[in-house]
C-alpha positions in Angstrom: -14.6 4.4 0.4 -13.2 4.0 3.9 -13.9 6.9 6.3 -10.7 8.5 7.5 -9.0 8.5 9.8 -9.2 4.7 9.8 -7.8 2.1 12.2 -5.2 -0.4 11.1 -7.8 -3.2 11.5 -10.2 -1.4 9.2 -7.5 -0.8 6.6 -6.3 -4.4 6.7 -9.8 -5.8 6.4 -11.4 -3.3 4.0 -8.4 -2.2 1.9 -5.4 -4.6 2.0 -7.2 -7.9 1.9 -9.5 -6.9 -1.0 -6.5 -5.5 -2.9 -4.5 -8.6 -2.5 -7.5 -10.6 -3.8 -7.1 -8.8 -7.1 -3.5 -10.0 -7.5 -1.9 -13.4 -8.0 -2.3 -15.5 -4.8 1.5 -15.7 -4.3 1.5 -12.0 -3.6 -0.6 -12.4 -0.5 1.7 -13.3 2.3 1.9 -12.4 6.0 5.1 -10.4 5.1 3.3 -8.4 2.5 0.3 -7.7 4.8 2.5 -6.4 7.6 4.7 -4.3 5.4 1.8 -2.9 3.4 0.0 -1.8 6.5 3.1 -0.3 8.1 3.8 1.6 4.9 0.3 3.0 4.7 0.5 4.1 8.3 4.0 5.6 7.7 2.9 7.5 4.5 -0.6 8.7 5.3 -1.2 8.0 9.0 -4.3 6.3 7.7 -5.8 9.8 7.7 -5.0 11.4 4.4 -5.4 10.5 0.7 -3.7 13.7 -0.5 -0.2 14.7 0.5 -0.1 17.0 3.5 0.9 19.8 3.2 -0.2 20.1 -0.5 1.8 18.0 -2.8 1.5 15.6 -5.7 1.2 12.3 -3.8 -2.2 10.6 -3.5 -3.8 7.6 -1.8 -3.1 6.0 1.5 0.3 4.9 0.1 1.1 8.5 -1.1 2.0 7.6 -4.8 3.4 10.3 -6.9 2.6 10.3 -10.7 6.1 8.9 -11.6 5.6 6.0 -9.3 2.3 5.1 -10.9 3.9 5.2 -14.3 6.7 3.0 -13.2 4.5 0.3 -11.7 2.2 0.3 -14.8 5.2 0.1 -17.2 6.9 -2.8 -15.3 3.9 -4.9 -14.3 1.4 -5.4 -17.1 -1.1 -7.3 -14.8 -1.6 -4.0 -12.9 -3.4 -2.6 -16.0 -6.1 -5.3 -15.7 -6.5 -4.5 -12.0 -7.0 -0.9 -12.9 -9.7 -1.8 -15.4 -11.4 -4.0 -12.7 -11.4 -0.9 -10.5 -13.1 1.2 -13.1 -10.3 2.8 -15.0 -11.0 3.0 -18.7 -8.9 1.3 -21.4 -6.4 2.1 -22.5 -5.2 2.7 -19.0 -3.9 6.2 -18.5 -1.3 6.7 -15.7 -2.8 10.2 -15.0 -6.3 8.7 -14.5 -4.9 6.0 -12.2 -3.1 8.6 -10.2 -6.3 10.7 -9.8 -8.3 7.6 -8.8 -5.9 6.9 -5.9 -7.5 9.7 -4.0 -10.8 7.9 -4.1 -9.9 4.2 -4.4 -8.1 2.8 -1.4 -8.1 -0.8 -2.8 -6.5 0.3 -6.0 -3.9 2.2 -4.1 -3.1 -0.8 -1.9 -2.8 -3.1 -5.0 -0.5 -0.6 -6.6 1.6 -0.5 -3.4 1.8 -4.3 -3.3 3.0 -4.4 -6.9 5.6 -1.8 -6.1 7.0 -4.0 -3.3 6.8 -7.0 -5.7 9.0 -5.2 -8.2 11.9 -4.9 -5.7 14.5 -7.5 -6.5 14.9 -8.8 -2.9 12.4 -11.0 -1.0 10.2 -9.2 1.5 11.6 -9.0 5.0 10.6 -11.6 7.5 7.7 -10.8 9.7 9.1 -9.0 12.8 12.2 -7.8 11.1 11.6 -4.1 11.8 15.0 -2.7 10.6 15.0 -4.8 7.4 11.4 -3.7 6.7 12.4 -0.1 7.2 15.2 -0.5 4.7 12.9 -2.2 2.2 10.4 0.6 2.5 13.0 3.3 2.0 14.3 1.5 -1.1 10.9 1.1 -2.6 9.3 4.5 -1.7 12.4 6.7 -1.6 10.5 9.1 0.8 11.5 12.7 0.7 10.9 13.0 4.5 11.3 9.5 5.7 10.6 10.1 9.5 12.5 7.0 10.8 11.4 7.8 14.4 7.8 6.8 13.4 8.7 3.5 11.8 9.1 1.3 14.9 5.7 2.2 16.3 4.0 1.9 12.8 5.6 -1.4 12.1 4.8 -2.8 15.6 1.1 -1.8 15.2 1.0 -3.3 11.7 2.6 -6.5 13.1 0.1 -6.7 16.0 -2.9 -6.1 13.7 -1.9 -8.4 10.8 -0.8 -11.3 13.0 -3.4 -11.1 15.7 -6.2 -13.0 13.9 -6.7 -15.1 10.7 -6.4 -13.1 7.5 -9.5 -11.3 6.5 -11.5 -12.2 9.6 -13.5 -9.1 10.7 -13.1 -7.7 14.2 -15.9 -8.5 16.6 
């Protein structure tokens, strides 16, 4: 498990890249990497796996139980990813939700699938405003904090586009 707080580079390398490796290759795109990293920064600040102050959301992507249930119901492949990450069969949404507090890779895979289920294509890399709208539509945040998005997205963009995918920092 990644030590928190974590840097965007660490999260990209140790969480997002491995999570995308569990999913179909077509789900691993520059657009997905940038948006996922920005969302994780927006939701948790890469510092918390449990909603602050106390709340039901868990994981770096801050999933609530209903969101876990929705993804598992609409994307059957996610159930096999859960099993690969140590969730017992039959996959129980409550067990998956509990695991998000300890399994960053599972949380990032779930987040990518949540984006995949949106009917529109991912926003182009660098399209900050469109990425914000996409995030809001997918996450429906109770306290969206739009003032933090431009910086989070810019940091994600710089990190995800600064070196070849999956290449560790020196």
